[in-house]
Steps between C-alpha positions, in 0.01 A plus 500: 500500500833685510576698812508829309263429213202728453163499674267745676367422847214673680410337831233649723633315803853626438366853469322465834825387661687790345244749634536357848880507476495863394300586813763333718806633317721788611699751297865418440727662760789730413821332618870577514595322177844540342413628149808326357392157625169440318469182290231300323434139401218294358376174352348456154284806426657640817840425347414696187364778723817499711704556182268784401537670838876446505547652154233773501570616857872425505564806719285334767593133449863561408614255768369213288238243410427129529306332220345152504347376173476847347632653181653808337362850547208575264525145363135491391512844336131546585388177333331207674614282209860589576440454873366146474728407209857620486504632859398167650558211266689613186793711620679488164255765384590754770659803327768569760681780315171675422396487866833650602448778245150567633638519854762757398246699298248515784773600746607783268139617478455489880232229489727291723798590719853532352657160432824620661337423835532128419878495486534413869191279526512139614280245321400146599329279240339160557347254255389147586614242247145353496321834462233433237333842525784747452764291327863534614586650162297809592717549807808454280368789291454707816862436598611615156279809526644596840853461360443828311450692825637304799861379529526123461678476836186637667269228366435153644300257288396171660335242274608161629201395715231269361219734600169569329342844476514619863676704766747251646558451875695257715214395726153600376267428212426232246757254372765658279362366173140607567327757279196642675366718776641649719806504269736466796717186484725336756822431307740500797635838384450831679439722198385805698819488706716458191336798328522730802864402558588583139319834516619612845818305566565279806201476733445403862361149550129478436242471776369143492264554794136601465476861386297748702151538355511872578775548242258412218307807387201501266500844343262711295604470135205717397697794636724461195276357227141396439423218257762457221522134600620569854338387825362731767770389744858379495737361761835588654736333745656760731764376748458639850829690473370693200203636698721672758720717280774259393606570143378208291506373144199435277429205272193473275391137440252454214283188479421326174168441323233315701709564811341797676349477847152435364619186318774354722421682825818626671734228375699740279510760778605262777662187353737601220799552733553877470375593846734287710799664331338842525439454872870474588633741240281810539321450168139606449326276244216652298249259342274693257196306383310466176126437506306214343362756254847522344552271204581164661585705814829586323705816513475706184804411291340495155249787508169354615443811714705778341701561184762662727522193723885482492563873543508710814152621409351148503224494766626190682861618472420844642294349783782273618746790476264709715488219760880495508511878538255497791683221682825690449360824641752507783260538790538299819186330622447352846503125551170327431274456802545185704148388407228331697561215744458140393146360524458248782272206562513365144279192470393268221164324494250341266774319311369304201667341199523837323443778752578629848379795709750724679426731789710732717475773763437841342795742512434853622558752219487243221320610184517149351699177503707294258496121518801288403489130417838326488660849503303621195236772526166353392242778532458719190303769685538624861351273765299725732350252750732300723401175327583352161369194313787350297365311198648289223726287720622153405374194687726323754753783489669687787481881496642780712339845541601835647318834511625861492308813599501792255462863609321785321819580303516143363803417718509139615580417858680197639386149413303291745627170625437228243223246532488175306232252400458211257201481272280191504437257219727279295825621343460628145628279219833578342488797267398426142605718208318573176659672200258635241385814327313754711188423300531126572554568872168687516317229308638240744389705801847580627468870423248765408510797266421865565546801270696286254746354753521163669522463879589186695215361711561539872815716490352746244847549348501679164608250233506742209283523192205260470573330170630178349854636452598593855616185681533473879574224748259489795575312820199362689562503876143446621151448363435776245815688613770562236816709489736585216802275538651160442507174692832365636 
């Protein structure tokens, strides 16, 4: 199924996670943000949304925009047929001159900001030569559209990397030619750095060390919008310098379809490369989030939520603008608290072929704990006792665990010392891959269906619509455990 094709998802478990996240989230702070240094970028539906924000709110995003696998402003003209046809796969049908006329007309009517704001904008465009979802020709049309408003000298268009439909990095993600979740591909190219450098000019070297966990903020999106395809919480990366009054810049990074925190966890928020440049260049990065109740978890770029989706009055558009306004409120906030001390006495016991039990000394003042396996957080809900049973491990495999205490304000403390153990049993066989329709996967016992969608057994990854037309490759890594992916 295409990354931005249409489906509706309602998941009770995802809703439960969203409710919990909302309880732990904080309101966005008001920081000292330079109002002339706000930019936006996005992938796929996020790319289309980035164009919408750049054009409709050009007084706010006049510094510029980065677009990966997106298309011209108002490309779909309110039609899902246009969205999935000419705006993805048949770019010869995109009416470029008509879209330019619509832009000028809406600006004259005040539905969007004056197009004169775009004259000094910088634009960075990227299209992978292997992109089979939003064809490179659509990005060509976007370049031609921008030529009516942005000087050619201010636009960079890179389309010489054999990348599939993904946000490209130089050190994280799937192989460059992979199409599939999490839609982040390692192509040995630092796309986030290239975009930010084009938008802001020369930057300080990025921070390649581990970033402070306290700089990641889960915020209350419900303060700005309820429903309309948006999640209860969003995320932001706030460099330490920006919390103490230093004037900073703001970049909005919009994920693509099937790429919100519910579906790919925090991979978009933490692993796309923006933060390590932001950390050394006083840039706050805002990561708004769609919900799984949005069509295909996409941003609204064809009108599934509102007929005014591309105008300033569009609900999602207005919500993101309100987030930007609050972050740019100019107030100085104190540094975040140091947090709780690291848990001590971490032990591992009861190790079997697929489970292990962790225990540690309780931390005074801790409201709960988070458990990390191989540096990845594994508990979906707060751990309130000072023990945790880690399930679903692979036989004959070495693991490392750490634990962090969490206070009543949902602030994590320092990590405990790591403890390691190796599960018992025999090593699992080499991964085996199966390519078939979602219906055939369920018949073969590799997946199950719920509410019209197929889910991989074991990993529970959403495979898309349960039918004979949607084809996925599942990789079996253990008995009755499958993930979406390919074998080497």
